[in-house]
C-alpha positions as a Python dict, from the first residue, in 0.01 Angstrom:
ca = {
    (1, 'M'): (0, 0, 0),
    (2, 'N'): (119, 316, -79),
    (3, 'S'): (95, 522, 234),
    (4, 'S'): (-43, 841, -15),
    (5, 'N'): (-359, 565, -53),
    (6, 'K'): (-399, 702, 329),
    (7, 'I'): (-473, 1069, 315),
    (8, 'Y'): (-821, 1160, 259),
    (9, 'T'): (-1007, 1463, 154),
    (10, 'L'): (-1276, 1540, 424),
    (11, 'P'): (-1498, 1397, 172),
    (12, 'Q'): (-1292, 1097, 76),
    (13, 'L'): (-1297, 1027, 460),
    (14, 'Q'): (-1678, 1046, 515),
    (15, 'E'): (-1730, 746, 253),
    (16, 'R'): (-1435, 575, 424),
    (17, 'L'): (-1557, 612, 761),
    (18, 'Q'): (-1934, 453, 626),
    (19, 'E'): (-1741, 170, 484),
    (20, 'W'): (-1589, 121, 808),
    (21, 'R'): (-1887, 183, 1023),
    (22, 'A'): (-2081, -59, 857),
    (23, 'Q'): (-1811, -332, 852),
    (24, 'G'): (-1876, -269, 1246),
    (25, 'Q'): (-1522, -125, 1324),
    (26, 'K'): (-1502, 125, 1569),
    (27, 'I'): (-1347, 449, 1526),
    (28, 'V'): (-1084, 642, 1712),
    (29, 'F'): (-958, 1039, 1623),
    (30, 'T'): (-715, 1247, 1742),
    (31, 'N'): (-472, 1531, 1637),
    (32, 'G'): (-194, 1748, 1622),
    (33, 'C'): (111, 1895, 1456),
    (34, 'F'): (358, 1610, 1439),
    (35, 'D'): (613, 1824, 1285),
    (36, 'L'): (888, 1623, 1324),
    (37, 'L'): (802, 1245, 1437),
    (38, 'H'): (967, 1141, 1747),
    (39, 'L'): (894, 864, 1980),
    (40, 'G'): (649, 1024, 2210),
    (41, 'H'): (455, 1039, 1931),
    (42, 'V'): (484, 685, 1786),
    (43, 'D'): (409, 526, 2151),
    (44, 'Y'): (83, 799, 2175),
    (45, 'L'): (-35, 725, 1856),
    (46, 'E'): (44, 317, 1908),
    (47, 'K'): (-184, 329, 2237),
    (48, 'A'): (-449, 526, 2103),
    (49, 'R'): (-512, 299, 1818),
    (50, 'Q'): (-591, -21, 2066),
    (51, 'L'): (-864, 179, 2204),
    (52, 'G'): (-1034, 110, 1855),
    (53, 'D'): (-1000, -62, 1524),
    (54, 'K'): (-954, 216, 1269),
    (55, 'L'): (-748, 546, 1383),
    (56, 'V'): (-798, 823, 1180),
    (57, 'L'): (-518, 1138, 1265),
    (58, 'G'): (-639, 1474, 1203),
    (59, 'L'): (-333, 1722, 1077),
    (60, 'N'): (-260, 2064, 1119),
    (61, 'T'): (-209, 2225, 778),
    (62, 'D'): (133, 2480, 729),
    (63, 'A'): (-120, 2767, 787),
    (64, 'S'): (-236, 2664, 1116),
    (65, 'I'): (7, 2536, 1273),
    (66, 'S'): (210, 2912, 1217),
    (67, 'R'): (-95, 3065, 1333),
    (68, 'I'): (-40, 2863, 1657),
    (69, 'K'): (334, 2791, 1710),
    (70, 'G'): (493, 3098, 1506),
    (71, 'P'): (625, 3240, 1166),
    (72, 'T'): (915, 2947, 1225),
    (73, 'R'): (674, 2672, 1190),
    (74, 'P'): (649, 2397, 1074),
    (75, 'L'): (964, 2261, 1031),
    (76, 'Q'): (803, 2044, 785),
    (77, 'D'): (527, 2065, 503),
    (78, 'E'): (179, 1941, 553),
    (79, 'M'): (215, 1700, 228),
    (80, 'S'): (568, 1555, 392),
    (81, 'R'): (414, 1522, 739),
    (82, 'A'): (108, 1380, 591),
    (83, 'R'): (274, 1110, 433),
    (84, 'I'): (538, 1066, 700),
    (85, 'M'): (223, 982, 929),
    (86, 'A'): (16, 759, 657),
    (87, 'S'): (343, 514, 649),
    (88, 'L'): (303, 413, 991),
    (89, 'L'): (104, 100, 1035),
    (90, 'F'): (-125, 172, 1308),
    (91, 'I'): (-265, 517, 1157),
    (92, 'D'): (-536, 408, 880),
    (93, 'A'): (-620, 778, 758),
    (94, 'V'): (-501, 1098, 784),
    (95, 'V'): (-703, 1426, 706),
    (96, 'L'): (-602, 1772, 651),
    (97, 'F'): (-746, 2055, 914),
    (98, 'N'): (-684, 2451, 849),
    (99, 'D'): (-856, 2552, 1159),
    (100, 'E'): (-699, 2629, 1505),
    (101, 'T'): (-868, 2365, 1650),
    (102, 'P'): (-984, 2037, 1544),
    (103, 'L'): (-1381, 2072, 1671),
    (104, 'E'): (-1547, 2104, 1326),
    (105, 'L'): (-1352, 1819, 1181),
    (106, 'I'): (-1457, 1593, 1539),
    (107, 'K'): (-1790, 1705, 1461),
    (108, 'A'): (-1771, 1559, 1074),
    (109, 'V'): (-1600, 1248, 1164),
    (110, 'Q'): (-1811, 1101, 1460),
    (111, 'P'): (-1562, 932, 1616),
    (112, 'D'): (-1664, 623, 1844),
    (113, 'V'): (-1334, 757, 2076),
    (114, 'L'): (-1160, 1104, 2087),
    (115, 'V'): (-827, 1075, 2250),
    (116, 'K'): (-519, 1304, 2343),
    (117, 'G'): (-202, 1259, 2578),
    (118, 'D'): (-257, 1277, 2927),
    (119, 'D'): (-128, 1592, 2973),
    (120, 'Y'): (-466, 1739, 2899),
    (121, 'A'): (-797, 1662, 3138),
    (122, 'V'): (-1086, 1538, 2940),
    (123, 'E'): (-1255, 1847, 2986),
    (124, 'Q'): (-994, 2044, 2808),
    (125, 'I'): (-1037, 1829, 2501),
    (126, 'V'): (-1147, 1998, 2210),
    (127, 'G'): (-1476, 1840, 2094),
    (128, 'H'): (-1528, 1630, 2435),
    (129, 'E'): (-1859, 1741, 2456),
    (130, 'V'): (-1926, 1644, 2086),
    (131, 'V'): (-1846, 1309, 2104),
    (132, 'Q'): (-1948, 1227, 2465),
    (133, 'A'): (-2323, 1397, 2325),
    (134, 'N'): (-2308, 1111, 2065),
    (135, 'G'): (-2235, 836, 2269),
    (136, 'G'): (-1850, 782, 2246),
    (137, 'K'): (-1612, 849, 2495),
    (138, 'V'): (-1291, 1079, 2575),
    (139, 'E'): (-985, 911, 2640),
    (140, 'T'): (-631, 991, 2718),
    (141, 'V'): (-319, 835, 2723),
    (142, 'P'): (20, 865, 2917),
    (143, 'L'): (278, 1059, 2722),
    (144, 'V'): (656, 919, 2727),
    (145, 'K'): (829, 1202, 2922),
    (146, 'G'): (1079, 1442, 2818),
    (147, 'Y'): (969, 1395, 2433),
    (148, 'S'): (813, 1731, 2246),
    (149, 'T'): (908, 1877, 1906),
    (150, 'T'): (975, 2202, 2111),
    (151, 'N'): (1234, 2042, 2310),
    (152, 'I'): (1391, 1884, 2021),
    (153, 'V'): (1368, 2224, 1840),
    (154, 'N'): (1499, 2424, 2182),
    (155, 'K'): (1819, 2174, 2186),
    (156, 'I'): (1938, 2138, 1837),
    (157, 'E'): (1897, 2571, 1877),
    (158, 'K'): (2127, 2552, 2154),
    (159, 'Q'): (2359, 2306, 1979),
    (160, 'L'): (2409, 2571, 1712),
    (161, 'N'): (2429, 2853, 1901),
    (162, 'S'): (2700, 2737, 2139),
    (163, 'K'): (2915, 2676, 1790),
}
């Protein structure tokens, strides 16, 4: 399978979701920037996928990352990030979103399980009300301590500045 086949537009994803639901598959959703893939991301996404049958990843567009994290981000363009994320065996679908939060995407996907890291309380997770109102669950999974893209970027900048 070509990893680009797992990158969907929202209408394409909605068709695929109908197929999966008709097969009785439990849909898990999470989202993020995933600017530099690291161990923390892999561990988190593996745990998220274990909560259901199919893992849908909402991936921030370049424009939304720049608005959230500043003009020097993202480090990798959205199609590069999408292909890298789609190449992971435990991710079944990647869909880009341009909003500051994934709320509209969550409303469209209607996941059975919404997942974020345990650095969030359930009440802080965008879309928790939507998922719970539709009978779904909102879960947090433990994060691997010390891993974040921001920490990696800061470490590299510090090393470059010390030379």
